[in-house]
N, C-alpha and C positions, 0 to 999 in steps of 0.2 A: 797400902792398897784401900784400907776402910774409906777413907776420905772421895778416892775417886771413884768407888762403888757407890758412896752416897751421893756424891755430885749427880752420877749417872742416872741413878733412881729416882733422884728428887727431880730431874730434867724431864725424865720419861712420864712422870707423873703430871708435869706441868703441862707438857705440850699438847695434850688431848688426844683422844683416840684414834683421829684419822692419820694424823702425823706419823704417831707411834706405829699404826698399822703398816703407814707407807715404808719406815723404817724396816720392820722386820720382813715384810714382802720383798724388799729390794735383796736383804741377806739371803732369803731363801731361794730366790730366782737365781742368784748367782750360785748358791750351793747346788741346783738343779742342773747347772751348766756340765757337771761331772769333768771339770777340768784337772789336769795333773798340778802338782805343787808349783812347778815353776809357770806354767800358764798362770795360775792363779795369782803369783806375786806380781808377774809382768804386768797383769791386767789390775790390779790393785795400785801397783805404781803409778800406770798409765792414767788412770782417774785420778788420783792424788795428785799428780801433776797438772793433769787440767784444770782441776778446780785452784788448784795453789796460782797457776798462770792466768786463770781466768777472774774467779771471784775474789781473790786474796792477793793480786798482784802487789800491791802495797805493803804487806806483811807477810810474804812468803816464808821467810825463815823463821820468823815466830810461829806461822800456822804449821810448819813441818816440824818444829822441835816440839810443838804440843803433841803434834801425832806421834813423834817418836817417846818423847816420855811417857803418855797414857800407854802405847801399844807394849813397849818393853816392860813396863810394871805389869801390864796385864798376861804377857807372855811368859814371864818369870814365874808368876803365881800360877798359870796354866801349866808350867813345864812341857811346853810346846816343844815336839820333837824337831830335828833337822829334816830338811824336805828330802823327800822321796826322787830320787831323779832316773826317770827309766828313760824317756824319749827326750829330744828336742822340742820346745813349745811350736806348736802350729800357729802361726800369725794370725789365720782367720779365727780360730778360736780365741785368741789374745783379744784381738779387734772386737768379736761379738762381747766378750764378757767386760771390756772397757765400755763401751757403748752402754751397756745394760746399766752398769755403776755409775757411769756419767748421765743419763737418763733417768735413773733412779733419784741419785742426788739433786738433781734438777726439781724433779715431781716432789721430793721432800722439802725441799726448799721452799717452792710454791705452797704446799700444804701448810707449812708454818708460818708462812707470811699471811696466807688467808685466815688462819686460826689467831692472828694477831700476836704471834708467840714472841718473846723479848728476843732481842738480838744474842744476849748473852745464851739463852736456852737454844736458839737456832744455832749458835756455833757450837755448845756441847753435843747436839743432836747430830751434827755434820761429823765432829770428832769421834763419837761414838761410831758410826757407821763404819769408818775406816778403822779404826781401832779394833773392833770386833772381828773385823776381816783380817787384820792383821796378825792379832794375838794367836793365829792358829799356827804360827810361823815361830821359829825359835829366834832368839834376839839376833844372832849373826845374819841370818837373813831380813830380817827388819832393818838391820844397819845398812847392809848392802843396798835393799831397796831404796831406802830413803837418801842414801848417797846419790843415788842414780837419778832421782828425781830432783835433788839439789843440781847437781850437774845439768840435768836437761832444762830445768827453768832458769838458769843462769846464762843460757843461750839466748841470745837477741833474737834469733829467727825460729826460737821453739814457738808452735801455736798448741792451745788448748784442744785436745783431741788425738794429738800424735801418740804414738806407741813409744814407751820406755822400756828397752831391753834391760834385763836384770839377769847376768851371766852369774849362774851358781855352780858352773863348773871350771875347771882350770883349764883355760885355753892354751896355755903354755908352762912348761915348767920354770920354776923359779931358779934362777943360777947365781954363783957365788958373787958375779960380777953385776947383777941387777942393782940400780940404785932403789933404795926404801922410797924416795918421794915419788919415783915414777911407777910403783905398784898400785894397783887399784885396793880400795879399802876392804877387805874382808871380814870386818867385824870387830867384837873386841875379846879380850883375853880376860 
């Protein structure tokens, strides 16, 4: 964890004030939406899928692996609790939050480019945005979300900006005759 924190800290000091402020403003604006845990994870997954399919099309698997490794490491260190499931997510709230994250990421990337930040620092900054949002959730929720992102971005008709559903509730009971390979990934033990 120490190396990850040092990498992020070094990058945040390298990128300059304007991009760093843009990063924190995006996180704050997202926090101020007052989303439920389920709406929040759907919006984060949708924004990650949009960026993976748009900006990182050639390296989707590597991009998602980097987010997963960083987010899981940070969530373990933060001892993030499982999600609170009160009501079903509102699609309008998820869409608004997704749009906020996508536009925030685009503005952040524009600010980084204008500041002539290196490609490595731009990538670390983008990863920092999403891992800071994901680390609020437990490891199983992160795994489910990124599994759904992987599924969505693998579809040939997926377009950046589409919403990605992250079902955190059991939709049907598991029976003795259910085949393991047909069941959705529910995290790790």
